[in-house]
C-alpha positions as CSV (number, residue, x, y, z in Angstrom):
1,M,5.0,224.1,75.0
2,L,8.1,222.0,74.6
3,A,7.3,220.0,77.7
4,K,3.8,219.3,76.3
5,L,5.2,218.0,73.1
6,R,7.7,215.8,74.8
7,A,5.0,214.5,77.0
8,A,3.0,213.6,73.9
9,G,6.1,211.6,72.7
10,L,6.4,209.8,76.0
11,L,2.8,208.9,76.1
12,T,3.0,207.6,72.6
13,V,-0.3,207.3,70.9
14,S,-2.5,207.2,73.9
15,G,-3.5,210.8,73.3
16,I,-4.2,210.1,69.7
17,L,-6.5,207.2,70.0
18,T,-9.9,208.6,70.6
19,L,-12.9,208.4,68.3
20,T,-12.6,212.1,67.5
21,A,-8.9,212.0,66.8
22,A,-7.3,210.0,64.2
23,C,-0.6,207.2,66.7
24,T,13.7,199.2,69.8
25,S,17.3,197.2,72.8
26,S,16.4,193.8,74.1
27,P,18.4,190.9,75.4
28,A,18.7,187.8,73.4
29,S,17.0,185.9,76.2
30,H,13.8,187.4,74.9
31,G,14.2,186.4,71.3
32,A,14.6,189.8,69.7
33,A,12.9,190.2,66.3
34,P,13.7,192.8,63.7
35,G,13.2,196.4,64.9
36,G,9.7,197.7,64.6
37,Q,8.0,194.4,64.3
38,T,5.5,193.2,66.8
39,G,5.9,189.8,68.4
40,T,4.3,187.5,71.0
41,A,4.9,187.3,74.7
42,G,8.6,186.8,75.3
43,S,9.5,188.1,71.9
44,P,10.1,191.9,72.0
45,P,11.4,193.8,69.0
46,A,15.1,194.7,68.7
47,A,16.2,198.3,69.1
48,Q,18.5,200.7,67.3
49,P,18.8,203.3,70.1
50,A,22.4,204.5,69.4
51,G,22.0,205.9,65.9
52,S,18.3,205.9,65.0
53,A,15.7,208.5,65.7
54,D,13.0,205.8,66.0
55,F,13.4,202.6,68.1
56,A,11.4,200.1,70.1
57,L,11.8,199.1,73.7
58,P,10.8,195.5,74.9
59,I,7.3,196.4,76.1
60,D,6.5,197.8,72.6
61,S,6.3,194.2,71.4
62,F,2.9,194.0,73.1
63,A,1.6,197.4,72.1
64,Y,-0.1,198.6,69.0
65,T,2.0,200.4,66.4
66,S,0.9,203.9,65.3
67,A,-0.3,202.3,62.1
68,Q,-2.4,199.8,64.0
69,N,-3.8,202.5,66.2
70,G,-4.7,204.5,63.2
71,D,-6.5,201.5,61.7
72,I,-8.5,201.0,65.0
73,V,-9.5,204.7,64.9
74,L,-10.5,204.4,61.3
75,A,-12.5,201.2,61.8
76,E,-14.4,202.8,64.8
77,S,-15.0,205.9,62.7
78,M,-16.3,203.8,59.8
79,L,-18.7,201.9,62.1
80,T,-19.9,205.2,63.5
81,G,-20.4,206.6,60.1
82,A,-22.3,203.6,58.9
83,C,-24.6,203.9,61.9
84,M,-25.2,207.6,61.1
85,R,-26.0,206.7,57.6
86,R,-28.7,204.3,58.8
87,F,-30.4,207.2,60.4
88,G,-30.5,209.0,57.1
89,F,-27.4,211.2,57.5
90,T,-24.5,211.7,55.1
91,Y,-21.2,209.8,55.7
92,D,-18.3,209.9,53.3
93,A,-16.2,206.8,54.0
94,A,-13.6,207.7,51.4
95,A,-13.0,211.1,53.0
96,D,-12.8,209.4,56.4
97,Q,-10.2,207.0,55.2
98,A,-8.1,209.8,53.5
99,A,-8.1,211.9,56.7
100,S,-7.2,208.9,58.9
101,R,-4.3,207.9,56.6
102,Q,-3.0,211.4,56.7
103,A,-3.2,211.5,60.5
104,M,-1.4,208.2,60.7
105,Q,1.5,209.5,58.5
106,T,1.7,212.6,60.6
107,N,1.9,210.7,63.9
108,L,4.5,208.3,62.4
109,A,6.6,211.3,61.2
110,N,6.3,213.1,64.6
111,F,6.6,210.2,67.1
112,G,7.6,207.0,65.2
113,L,6.3,203.5,65.1
114,Y,5.8,203.2,68.8
115,G,5.9,206.9,69.8
116,N,9.6,206.8,70.9
117,K,11.2,209.3,68.5
118,R,11.3,212.0,71.2
119,R,11.5,209.7,74.2
120,Y,15.1,210.8,74.8
121,G,14.7,214.2,73.1
122,V,16.2,214.9,69.7
123,A,18.6,212.1,69.0
124,D,19.1,212.2,65.2
125,D,21.5,214.5,63.3
126,A,19.4,214.9,60.2
127,A,16.3,215.7,62.3
128,A,18.2,218.2,64.4
129,R,19.4,220.0,61.4
130,R,16.0,220.1,59.7
131,Y,13.6,220.5,62.6
132,G,15.5,221.5,65.7
133,Y,13.1,220.8,68.5
134,H,10.0,221.4,66.3
135,L,7.8,218.5,65.4
136,P,8.2,217.6,61.7
137,S,4.5,218.2,61.0
138,A,4.8,221.8,62.3
139,V,7.7,222.5,59.9
140,D,6.5,220.5,56.9
141,G,2.9,221.8,57.2
142,T,1.4,218.3,57.5
143,S,-0.4,218.8,60.8
144,V,-3.8,217.3,60.8
145,A,-6.7,219.2,62.3
146,K,-8.5,216.9,64.8
147,P,-12.3,217.1,65.1
148,S,-13.3,218.6,68.4
149,K,-15.2,216.5,70.9
150,G,-18.5,218.0,70.0
151,G,-17.7,218.6,66.4
152,P,-18.0,216.4,63.3
153,A,-16.1,213.2,63.0
154,H,-14.1,212.5,59.8
155,G,-16.5,211.8,56.9
156,L,-19.4,213.6,58.5
157,P,-20.6,217.0,57.5
158,A,-21.1,219.8,60.1
159,L,-23.3,218.4,62.8
160,T,-26.9,219.5,63.2
161,P,-28.6,219.1,66.6
162,A,-30.3,215.9,65.3
163,M,-27.0,214.5,64.1
164,L,-25.3,215.2,67.4
165,T,-28.1,213.5,69.2
166,V,-27.7,210.4,67.1
167,L,-23.9,210.5,67.4
168,T,-23.7,210.8,71.1
169,G,-27.0,209.3,72.2
170,Q,-27.9,212.5,74.1
171,R,-30.0,215.5,73.4
172,P,-28.4,219.0,73.9
173,D,-29.9,219.2,77.4
174,G,-28.2,215.9,78.3
175,A,-31.3,213.8,78.3
176,K,-31.3,210.4,76.7
177,A,-31.9,210.6,73.0
178,P,-35.4,209.8,71.7
179,A,-36.1,208.0,68.5
180,V,-34.8,209.9,65.5
181,N,-36.1,209.5,62.0
182,G,-38.3,206.7,63.2
183,Q,-35.4,204.7,64.7
184,N,-34.3,204.2,68.3
185,V,-30.9,205.7,69.1
186,P,-28.5,203.1,70.6
187,N,-27.2,203.7,74.1
188,G,-24.2,206.0,73.8
189,G,-25.2,206.9,70.2
190,C,-23.6,205.7,67.1
191,R,-20.2,206.6,68.6
192,G,-20.7,204.6,71.7
193,Q,-22.1,201.6,69.9
194,A,-19.1,201.6,67.5
195,H,-16.6,201.8,70.4
196,E,-18.3,199.0,72.4
197,S,-18.3,196.7,69.4
198,L,-14.5,196.9,69.3
199,T,-13.7,197.0,73.0
200,A,-15.7,193.8,73.3
201,L,-12.7,192.2,71.4
202,G,-9.8,194.0,73.0
203,T,-8.5,197.2,74.5
204,V,-8.9,200.3,72.3
205,G,-6.3,202.9,73.1
206,E,-3.2,202.5,75.3
207,I,-3.4,199.3,77.3
208,P,-3.1,200.3,81.0
209,L,-0.5,197.7,81.9
210,I,1.7,198.6,79.0
211,G,1.3,202.3,79.6
212,R,2.2,201.8,83.3
213,I,5.4,199.8,82.4
214,R,6.4,202.4,79.9
215,A,5.9,205.3,82.3
216,D,7.5,203.5,85.3
217,S,10.6,202.6,83.3
218,F,11.1,206.1,82.1
219,T,10.5,207.6,85.6
220,R,12.9,205.2,87.2
221,S,15.5,205.7,84.5
222,V,16.1,209.4,85.1
223,T,17.3,208.7,88.7
224,D,19.4,205.7,87.9
225,P,23.1,206.4,88.7
226,S,24.4,205.2,85.3
227,V,21.9,207.4,83.5
228,T,22.5,210.5,85.7
229,A,26.2,210.0,85.2
230,A,25.7,210.1,81.4
231,F,23.5,213.2,81.9
232,K,26.4,214.9,83.7
233,K,28.8,214.1,80.9
234,W,26.2,215.4,78.4
235,S,25.7,218.7,80.4
236,A,29.5,219.3,80.6
237,C,29.7,218.7,76.8
238,M,26.9,221.2,76.2
239,S,28.5,223.7,78.5
240,G,31.7,223.5,76.5
241,K,29.6,224.4,73.4
242,G,28.1,227.4,75.2
243,Y,24.8,225.9,76.3
244,K,23.8,225.6,79.9
245,Y,21.4,222.7,80.5
246,S,21.4,220.3,83.5
247,T,20.0,217.3,81.7
248,P,18.9,216.3,78.1
249,R,15.3,216.7,79.3
250,D,15.9,220.5,79.7
251,A,17.5,220.9,76.3
252,G,15.6,223.5,74.2
253,A,13.2,224.3,77.0
254,D,14.0,228.0,76.6
255,L,13.3,228.0,72.9
256,D,10.0,228.9,71.1
257,I,9.1,225.8,69.1
258,T,5.8,227.2,67.8
259,T,7.3,229.4,65.1
260,P,6.6,228.4,61.5
261,A,10.3,228.3,60.7
262,V,13.1,226.8,62.7
263,P,15.5,229.6,63.9
264,A,19.3,229.1,63.3
265,R,20.0,229.2,67.1
266,E,17.5,226.3,67.7
267,V,19.2,224.2,65.0
268,A,22.6,225.0,66.6
269,V,21.4,223.9,70.1
270,A,19.7,220.8,68.7
271,T,22.7,219.6,66.7
272,A,25.0,220.2,69.8
273,D,22.5,218.3,71.9
274,V,22.7,215.3,69.5
275,A,26.5,215.5,69.3
276,C,26.8,215.6,73.1
277,K,24.3,212.7,73.5
278,R,26.6,210.7,71.2
279,D,29.8,211.7,73.1
280,A,28.3,210.9,76.5
281,D,26.6,207.7,75.2
282,V,23.4,209.0,76.7
283,V,20.9,207.1,74.5
284,R,22.6,203.7,74.8
285,V,22.9,204.0,78.6
286,W,19.4,205.4,79.0
287,S,17.7,202.8,76.8
288,A,19.8,200.0,78.5
289,F,18.2,200.8,81.8
290,E,14.7,200.9,80.4
291,T,15.3,197.6,78.5
292,K,16.5,195.9,81.7
293,Y,13.5,197.2,83.7
294,Q,10.9,196.4,81.0
295,N,12.2,192.9,80.4
296,A,11.9,192.2,84.2
297,Q,8.3,193.5,84.0
298,I,7.6,191.3,81.0
299,D,8.7,188.3,82.9
300,Q,6.6,189.3,85.9
301,H,3.5,189.8,83.8
302,A,4.0,187.2,81.1
303,Q,0.6,185.5,81.4
304,E,-1.3,188.8,81.3
305,L,0.7,190.1,78.4
306,R,0.1,186.9,76.4
307,Q,-3.6,187.3,76.9
308,L,-3.4,191.0,75.9
309,K,-1.5,190.0,72.7
310,A,-4.2,187.4,71.9
311,D,-6.9,190.0,72.4
312,E,-5.0,192.5,70.2
313,T,-4.8,189.9,67.5
314,K,-8.6,189.3,67.6
315,L,-9.3,193.1,67.6
316,L,-6.9,193.8,64.7
317,K,-8.4,191.0,62.6
318,K,-11.9,192.5,63.0
319,V,-10.5,196.0,62.3
320,G,-8.9,194.7,59.1
321,E,-12.2,193.2,58.0
322,I,-14.1,196.4,58.6
323,I,-11.6,198.5,56.6
324,A,-11.3,195.9,53.8
325,T,-15.0,195.3,53.3
326,G,-16.5,198.5,54.5
327,V,-19.7,198.6,56.6
328,K,-23.2,198.9,55.4
């Protein structure tokens, strides 16, 4: 379970951004901007990896924030709901927005602005004391139920067979949907039509190039000699406190993080983990490798990243218009 949650942190919001779900050290040569702010090609955000639970890495400058991802999800859901309404079905835009905003806040609390809060495990004293290795939403009771793939989207009531046909563009037997309530169902249903209207402007979800750079920098980092040396120092520190873990990636793997409350032993391990990360300079060394690797990749893919940023800008402008004005 712990490995799955950590994977979710590493993958940032890519697992969040589906229609049925509604979520920073760089060299001066790249013109660092204030942490957490998006920039243009060659202008990644600055990081606070040594003492902050949340931070950005250079490639995050070209990615959607969790809030922007949430807005994209909401806009797509609003387009879907408006289409369903045209077929005579009920859609509650206010309920949709409320659910989306709550999901955004949960994703931000759990994984941070760019999904990096747990990239290097638990790295914040206050979080370790309060949550151990649990996700904040699990402890605070703010987890948001995600609609199932075949279930209702936010703002829609329980789906009838006719509603599901219009939503997906398919009958229950998989055949293409016929006309419903006197109107032809669009290809892919209301859901597919809404998705296509946004993807025509820019990528919805994690951008493949950005996701690849993020994943590659992490994979390469854990075998870098400077990082593995820091891991060894961390492991020795943890051993001195009575905890046997080979690397920070293993910390807490033997604990049950699905319990409603955080056990005292989990808090003890997590706080020791953070202290040893600080003593061994793990987060700074680890993020330094990723920063160097990602900046090299940004230089290598500068033209493509500039185009991606331009597409993101177009998409986010449209998304903002949809949310601000609503859809009829």
